[in-house]
Structure formats: structure tokens, C-alpha cells
MIPA-490853 format. One line per field, with one value per residue (C-alpha): x negated, y negated, z negated; residue in three letters; residue number from 1. Coordinates in steps of 0.2 Angstrom, whole numbers, padded with zeros to 4 digits. Layout:
N
c1: (X, ...)
c2: (Y, ...)
c3: (Z, ...)
res: (ALA, ...)
n: (NUM, ...)
// end
This chain:
357
c1: (-0201, -0209, -0223, -0239, -0238, -0238, -0241, -0252, -0249, -0233, -0225, -0236, -0228, -0243, -0247, -0256, -0246, -0250, -0243, -0245, -0240, -0241, -0249, -0245, -0255, -0246, -0248, -0235, -0229, -0211, -0212, -0217, -0214, -0196, -0201, -0216, -0206, -0192, -0205, -0211, -0195, -0191, -0208, -0208, -0192, -0197, -0214, -0206, -0218, -0216, -0220, -0229, -0229, -0243, -0240, -0253, -0241, -0232, -0223, -0214, -0200, -0210, -0206, -0187, -0186, -0195, -0185, -0169, -0175, -0180, -0163, -0156, -0171, -0178, -0194, -0199, -0209, -0213, -0229, -0238, -0256, -0263, -0280, -0272, -0285, -0281, -0295, -0287, -0270, -0275, -0286, -0271, -0260, -0273, -0277, -0258, -0250, -0264, -0266, -0254, -0258, -0268, -0268, -0265, -0260, -0266, -0254, -0257, -0242, -0248, -0245, -0233, -0233, -0226, -0212, -0222, -0238, -0241, -0237, -0249, -0263, -0261, -0261, -0278, -0285, -0281, -0287, -0304, -0307, -0308, -0308, -0303, -0293, -0295, -0286, -0288, -0279, -0273, -0269, -0252, -0245, -0229, -0223, -0227, -0237, -0252, -0265, -0258, -0259, -0276, -0282, -0275, -0283, -0300, -0298, -0295, -0309, -0327, -0334, -0322, -0323, -0341, -0338, -0331, -0326, -0308, -0305, -0308, -0299, -0304, -0304, -0306, -0323, -0332, -0338, -0346, -0332, -0314, -0298, -0292, -0277, -0277, -0289, -0291, -0288, -0302, -0315, -0309, -0311, -0327, -0336, -0327, -0313, -0314, -0327, -0316, -0329, -0326, -0312, -0316, -0325, -0321, -0316, -0334, -0342, -0331, -0335, -0354, -0352, -0341, -0353, -0368, -0359, -0356, -0338, -0331, -0322, -0312, -0307, -0291, -0286, -0269, -0261, -0264, -0257, -0252, -0260, -0253, -0267, -0268, -0258, -0270, -0289, -0290, -0282, -0293, -0309, -0305, -0302, -0318, -0328, -0322, -0326, -0344, -0345, -0339, -0353, -0366, -0360, -0360, -0377, -0384, -0377, -0381, -0396, -0394, -0376, -0380, -0379, -0387, -0371, -0372, -0389, -0382, -0369, -0382, -0391, -0376, -0376, -0395, -0393, -0379, -0389, -0403, -0390, -0387, -0405, -0403, -0402, -0421, -0425, -0411, -0418, -0413, -0395, -0398, -0396, -0379, -0374, -0378, -0368, -0353, -0354, -0354, -0339, -0329, -0334, -0329, -0312, -0309, -0313, -0302, -0287, -0291, -0293, -0276, -0267, -0262, -0267, -0259, -0273, -0287, -0291, -0297, -0315, -0312, -0304, -0319, -0332, -0322, -0322, -0341, -0347, -0335, -0342, -0360, -0356, -0348, -0363, -0376, -0364, -0362, -0381, -0385, -0372, -0379, -0397, -0392, -0383, -0398, -0409, -0397, -0397, -0416, -0417, -0407, -0416, -0405, -0389, -0380, -0374, -0356, -0343, -0347, -0365, -0360, -0349)
c2: (-0613, -0625, -0635, -0640, -0658, -0669, -0686, -0685, -0703, -0713, -0722, -0735, -0752, -0762, -0757, -0771, -0782, -0779, -0771, -0752, -0739, -0720, -0710, -0692, -0683, -0668, -0653, -0639, -0643, -0639, -0628, -0642, -0659, -0662, -0659, -0670, -0685, -0683, -0684, -0701, -0709, -0716, -0725, -0730, -0739, -0747, -0753, -0758, -0746, -0737, -0718, -0715, -0697, -0696, -0680, -0671, -0662, -0649, -0635, -0628, -0641, -0653, -0668, -0664, -0663, -0680, -0688, -0683, -0690, -0706, -0708, -0709, -0718, -0733, -0733, -0716, -0719, -0705, -0708, -0698, -0694, -0689, -0685, -0673, -0674, -0681, -0694, -0700, -0701, -0712, -0723, -0725, -0732, -0744, -0750, -0753, -0758, -0762, -0780, -0785, -0770, -0771, -0752, -0735, -0719, -0704, -0689, -0671, -0662, -0646, -0651, -0657, -0674, -0682, -0695, -0709, -0704, -0721, -0731, -0722, -0723, -0742, -0744, -0734, -0744, -0760, -0754, -0748, -0761, -0746, -0747, -0729, -0718, -0699, -0685, -0668, -0654, -0637, -0623, -0615, -0602, -0606, -0588, -0573, -0563, -0554, -0561, -0579, -0579, -0572, -0585, -0599, -0591, -0591, -0609, -0615, -0605, -0611, -0597, -0601, -0620, -0622, -0635, -0648, -0663, -0664, -0646, -0647, -0654, -0669, -0687, -0700, -0705, -0713, -0701, -0700, -0689, -0683, -0678, -0693, -0703, -0722, -0733, -0752, -0756, -0769, -0757, -0744, -0756, -0763, -0746, -0742, -0730, -0711, -0704, -0696, -0684, -0675, -0662, -0657, -0665, -0682, -0687, -0682, -0692, -0708, -0707, -0707, -0723, -0731, -0727, -0733, -0749, -0752, -0747, -0738, -0722, -0717, -0699, -0701, -0691, -0698, -0687, -0672, -0663, -0646, -0639, -0624, -0612, -0601, -0585, -0573, -0569, -0572, -0590, -0593, -0588, -0599, -0614, -0612, -0609, -0626, -0633, -0627, -0633, -0650, -0650, -0647, -0662, -0672, -0666, -0671, -0688, -0690, -0679, -0683, -0677, -0659, -0654, -0640, -0630, -0629, -0621, -0604, -0605, -0609, -0592, -0581, -0580, -0576, -0562, -0555, -0554, -0546, -0533, -0528, -0522, -0511, -0494, -0498, -0504, -0501, -0515, -0528, -0525, -0529, -0548, -0546, -0532, -0542, -0557, -0546, -0538, -0555, -0561, -0545, -0546, -0564, -0559, -0546, -0557, -0571, -0559, -0552, -0569, -0575, -0559, -0558, -0541, -0546, -0559, -0546, -0549, -0567, -0561, -0555, -0571, -0580, -0570, -0574, -0592, -0593, -0582, -0591, -0608, -0602, -0595, -0611, -0622, -0611, -0608, -0627, -0630, -0617, -0623, -0641, -0635, -0626, -0641, -0652, -0639, -0639, -0658, -0659, -0645, -0655, -0672, -0686, -0678, -0690, -0684, -0679, -0680, -0662, -0667, -0681, -0670)
c3: (-0611, -0623, -0617, -0626, -0620, -0635, -0642, -0657, -0663, -0665, -0650, -0643, -0646, -0643, -0625, -0616, -0603, -0585, -0570, -0568, -0555, -0556, -0542, -0540, -0526, -0520, -0508, -0510, -0528, -0526, -0542, -0553, -0545, -0551, -0569, -0568, -0560, -0573, -0587, -0580, -0576, -0593, -0595, -0577, -0579, -0596, -0588, -0572, -0563, -0547, -0545, -0529, -0523, -0510, -0501, -0490, -0479, -0490, -0482, -0497, -0499, -0510, -0499, -0498, -0517, -0519, -0505, -0514, -0531, -0522, -0515, -0533, -0541, -0532, -0542, -0533, -0517, -0506, -0495, -0482, -0486, -0469, -0476, -0488, -0502, -0519, -0518, -0502, -0510, -0524, -0512, -0501, -0515, -0521, -0504, -0499, -0515, -0528, -0524, -0539, -0550, -0566, -0569, -0560, -0568, -0559, -0563, -0558, -0552, -0559, -0577, -0591, -0598, -0614, -0610, -0618, -0609, -0600, -0616, -0626, -0614, -0611, -0630, -0631, -0617, -0626, -0643, -0636, -0622, -0610, -0591, -0590, -0602, -0599, -0608, -0615, -0606, -0613, -0600, -0603, -0592, -0582, -0584, -0595, -0583, -0592, -0579, -0579, -0598, -0598, -0586, -0597, -0612, -0603, -0598, -0616, -0623, -0625, -0615, -0601, -0601, -0606, -0619, -0607, -0618, -0611, -0614, -0633, -0648, -0659, -0661, -0646, -0641, -0626, -0613, -0596, -0588, -0592, -0584, -0574, -0580, -0583, -0573, -0572, -0554, -0553, -0560, -0548, -0533, -0539, -0537, -0520, -0527, -0524, -0512, -0499, -0493, -0510, -0509, -0527, -0541, -0534, -0552, -0559, -0545, -0547, -0566, -0562, -0553, -0566, -0580, -0570, -0566, -0585, -0586, -0601, -0601, -0617, -0620, -0630, -0645, -0645, -0631, -0621, -0606, -0602, -0587, -0577, -0572, -0556, -0557, -0550, -0550, -0531, -0533, -0548, -0539, -0524, -0536, -0545, -0529, -0524, -0541, -0539, -0521, -0527, -0541, -0528, -0518, -0534, -0539, -0522, -0523, -0542, -0546, -0565, -0566, -0571, -0589, -0599, -0599, -0580, -0580, -0586, -0572, -0559, -0563, -0560, -0541, -0541, -0554, -0545, -0529, -0540, -0546, -0528, -0527, -0543, -0532, -0529, -0547, -0560, -0572, -0559, -0564, -0583, -0582, -0574, -0585, -0601, -0594, -0590, -0607, -0615, -0605, -0609, -0628, -0629, -0621, -0634, -0648, -0641, -0640, -0658, -0666, -0658, -0662, -0644, -0636, -0619, -0616, -0618, -0599, -0602, -0602, -0584, -0580, -0588, -0578, -0562, -0566, -0569, -0555, -0542, -0548, -0546, -0529, -0524, -0529, -0520, -0505, -0502, -0505, -0492, -0480, -0481, -0479, -0463, -0456, -0460, -0451, -0436, -0435, -0436, -0422, -0410, -0407, -0405, -0411, -0422, -0439, -0440, -0454, -0459, -0461, -0473, -0484)
res: (MET, SER, THR, PRO, SER, LYS, THR, LEU, GLN, PRO, PHE, ALA, VAL, ASN, ALA, PRO, GLN, GLY, ARG, ILE, ASP, PHE, VAL, ILE, PRO, THR, LEU, ASN, GLU, ALA, ARG, HIS, ILE, ARG, ARG, VAL, ILE, THR, ALA, LEU, LEU, GLY, SER, ALA, THR, ARG, LEU, GLU, ALA, ARG, ILE, PHE, VAL, ALA, ASP, GLY, GLY, SER, THR, ASP, GLY, THR, GLN, ALA, LEU, VAL, ALA, GLN, MET, ALA, SER, GLN, HIS, PRO, ARG, ILE, VAL, LEU, LEU, HIS, ASN, PRO, LYS, ARG, LEU, GLN, ALA, ALA, ALA, VAL, ASN, LEU, VAL, VAL, ALA, GLN, TYR, GLY, GLY, LYS, LEU, ASP, TRP, ILE, LEU, ARG, VAL, ASP, ALA, HIS, ALA, ASP, TYR, PRO, GLN, ASP, TYR, ALA, ASP, VAL, LEU, LEU, ALA, GLU, ALA, ALA, ARG, HIS, GLN, ALA, ASP, SER, VAL, VAL, VAL, ARG, MET, GLN, ALA, THR, PRO, ALA, GLY, ARG, GLY, VAL, MET, GLU, ARG, SER, ILE, ALA, ALA, ALA, GLN, ASN, ALA, LEU, PHE, GLY, ASN, GLY, GLY, SER, ALA, HIS, ARG, GLY, GLU, GLY, ARG, GLY, ARG, PHE, VAL, ASP, HIS, GLY, HIS, HIS, ALA, LEU, MET, ARG, VAL, ASP, ALA, PHE, ARG, SER, VAL, GLY, GLY, TYR, ASP, GLU, THR, PHE, SER, HIS, ALA, GLU, ASP, VAL, GLU, LEU, ASP, GLN, ARG, LEU, VAL, LYS, ALA, GLY, HIS, ARG, ILE, TRP, LEU, THR, GLY, ALA, ALA, GLU, ILE, GLY, TYR, TYR, PRO, ARG, GLN, SER, LEU, THR, GLN, LEU, ALA, LEU, GLN, TYR, TYR, ARG, PHE, GLY, ALA, GLY, ARG, TRP, ALA, ASN, PHE, ARG, LYS, HIS, PRO, ASP, SER, LEU, ARG, LYS, ARG, HIS, LEU, ILE, LEU, LEU, SER, LEU, ALA, PRO, ILE, THR, LEU, LEU, ALA, LEU, LEU, SER, PRO, PHE, GLU, PRO, LEU, LEU, ALA, MET, PRO, MET, SER, LEU, TRP, LEU, LEU, ALA, CYS, LEU, THR, ALA, GLY, VAL, LEU, THR, ALA, TRP, ARG, SER, ARG, GLN, ALA, GLU, ILE, VAL, LEU, CYS, GLY, VAL, ALA, GLY, ALA, VAL, MET, GLN, LEU, ALA, TRP, SER, CYS, GLY, PHE, TRP, GLY, ARG, ALA, ILE, GLN, ASP, ALA, LEU, GLN, GLU, SER, ASP, THR, LEU, ALA, VAL, PRO, GLY, ARG, PRO, PRO, THR, THR, GLU, ASP, GLU, LYS)
n: (1, 2, 3, 4, 5, 6, 7, 8, 9, 10, 11, 12, 13, 14, 15, 16, 17, 18, 19, 20, 21, 22, 23, 24, 25, 26, 27, 28, 29, 30, 31, 32, 33, 34, 35, 36, 37, 38, 39, 40, 41, 42, 43, 44, 45, 46, 47, 48, 49, 50, 51, 52, 53, 54, 55, 56, 57, 58, 59, 60, 61, 62, 63, 64, 65, 66, 67, 68, 69, 70, 71, 72, 73, 74, 75, 76, 77, 78, 79, 80, 81, 82, 83, 84, 85, 86, 87, 88, 89, 90, 91, 92, 93, 94, 95, 96, 97, 98, 99, 100, 101, 102, 103, 104, 105, 106, 107, 108, 109, 110, 111, 112, 113, 114, 115, 116, 117, 118, 119, 120, 121, 122, 123, 124, 125, 126, 127, 128, 129, 130, 131, 132, 133, 134, 135, 136, 137, 138, 139, 140, 141, 142, 143, 144, 145, 146, 147, 148, 149, 150, 151, 152, 153, 154, 155, 156, 157, 158, 159, 160, 161, 162, 163, 164, 165, 166, 167, 168, 169, 170, 171, 172, 173, 174, 175, 176, 177, 178, 179, 180, 181, 182, 183, 184, 185, 186, 187, 188, 189, 190, 191, 192, 193, 194, 195, 196, 197, 198, 199, 200, 201, 202, 203, 204, 205, 206, 207, 208, 209, 210, 211, 212, 213, 214, 215, 216, 217, 218, 219, 220, 221, 222, 223, 224, 225, 226, 227, 228, 229, 230, 231, 232, 233, 234, 235, 236, 237, 238, 239, 240, 241, 242, 243, 244, 245, 246, 247, 248, 249, 250, 251, 252, 253, 254, 255, 256, 257, 258, 259, 260, 261, 262, 263, 264, 265, 266, 267, 268, 269, 270, 271, 272, 273, 274, 275, 276, 277, 278, 279, 280, 281, 282, 283, 284, 285, 286, 287, 288, 289, 290, 291, 292, 293, 294, 295, 296, 297, 298, 299, 300, 301, 302, 303, 304, 305, 306, 307, 308, 309, 310, 311, 312, 313, 314, 315, 316, 317, 318, 319, 320, 321, 322, 323, 324, 325, 326, 327, 328, 329, 330, 331, 332, 333, 334, 335, 336, 337, 338, 339, 340, 341, 342, 343, 344, 345, 346, 347, 348, 349, 350, 351, 352, 353, 354, 355, 356, 357)
// end
């Protein structure tokens, strides 16, 4: 299988000097982890970097695979991440090993990377005087299943990704958020690292603090990664439900963080509830019907333009992504409101960790 991971500029020979280590948060990534580490080993050796795999308690053999590779390559270090979350994994490495580091490179185990990935990003950071370099990502199915291919097509299409900067093509530019990759350790530490109360959207939240503190985030056009999407609609719905919940948590902490494209998504859960009342008033189903028609039409057009009939279900995948995101946002909002009400109803009860999340 060919991968879309590519470097769009020649090999970076002017990368800035400075100590860098790689951080790979993992949880049940046996399917991908060997390939990801192998892709990074060459640049890790050249840059004298370590590859930290911070595992949150995998049960699929991920740890055994990493331990086997570590026995052959001393630059690979397997760590236990007791808090399980990706945010906690990166914080753990910075806290324990970041004292002499200038840079950390966060690597997603669910993706493919060019072999000169680190070199290119370091060169981009030097060229643009950036404190963080984020990358574009292209969803690519690991297999040839119809649904997995349709999910990938939806995530790559405008109607599925909503125009997120790191999902599109184009030249590099400064942004307020992107898919996390290279970060300057002193900038990361200056804002307190990742907020570990965020299980999702922790990258969005950190970028809010980085930008407000005056740090510069560069979305590079020099490299992109290939991201492996979920394989079923059920997995996709759960993923985007959590994304939506993370966005609510981010909105609650940073009320200025929502963008215009989010407003349409916010309306989807309410119009779905309205549609449930359509037996009493048929017109209440119209907003949801029009939205579903738009998604299905976009899916058909995407398949037709790409001459790939097998991805015609990408409209269905896009609808699942959007509705699950909306349900996650409002579900987390309602959950927080109920918890706050419960706290107020019991005088003297101190707030718990769940209240803070």
C-alpha cells in the first residue's frame, strides 16, 4: 500500500541546532506502531534524538512490540503513562526529560510520516521564527473497505472537515490552531503544557493559550502526514462525539474559541430533536431533512468528481461526523450544567475532579 505521506520541499539541510526528542502517545496501536517508529528512526539517529513511546495501558500487544524494538534500538524508550491521555503523555515526557530539550515533536501513532519529517519541521521553525509548527493531514484508509474509504473521503472533503486549515492544501501560513507536531519546549512550559482535564481537543486548548501568550504557530506547506481514519460508522460517531465534547470544554474555558463554521454544527442536535416531534407537526422535520439531503448530495458529488463510485457513502459518513460532534458538544454542556446544579444543591460539598473537567 502506498502512503500519501510526503515531503513537498527538498531535504531540509538548514535545520536549526538544538536538542529534540520525539513523543508518541499510544493506547492499543499495535496495528501501526512498528511502522511509525521505523519511519522516525533515521532522523532520530541523525538528530541524536530519543523516541519516547508513552503508553496508556495497551492490551493489544503494543507495549511488547515497542519493548522488542527498544531492545534493538537504544534510542527508543517505552514509558508507562498512568493517566492514559495523550495530553498527559506529552506532559510526562517534558516533565521528566525536557530539562535539556529545545524541541519536542509530538507524533500520532495513527498516521504515516515522511522519513525527513523532523528535519523539515525544524527548518520551517527556523525559517519562520515559529514556536510551534503544525502540519496538514490527509486521511487515507489502511484497507480497501468501502466504509473506511468513504470515511476517509468525508474527512478530506470540505463538507466533512468544515474548512479546517490543517485539512486543506496550500502554502504555509500563521494560524491559531493546527495538527500538533513540533513545539518549542520553553514555549510549551511557559503556558503550562497541556491541560490534562481535556481528553479531546487538548491541542485546540493549548493553542489558545500559546497564541494569547504571543507565541507563533506556523502551519507548514512543506510536509503533510497520512492519517488512518476509523473503520466503522460506530467508531467514527464515538470519535466525533468526543471531539464535540472537547470543543465544549474548550469553549467553556475560552469563550472566544468558536468559529463561524461551528455554528452550523451546533444547530444539528437541536434540529434532530425537533424532527422527533414531526409526527405531531411534519414541518418540524424539514430542517433535518434538508441537512441530510445536503450531506448525501455532497457525497454523491464527491464520488462523481473523483470517479470513485465506492466512496458514495462519504455523505453518510459526513452526516455522522457532524451530528455526533453536535451531540457531544451539547451532551457535555448538559452534563456540566447538571453537575454544577448538583454541587449547588449540596451546601459545603467541595468540587470534584469530574466537576472541573
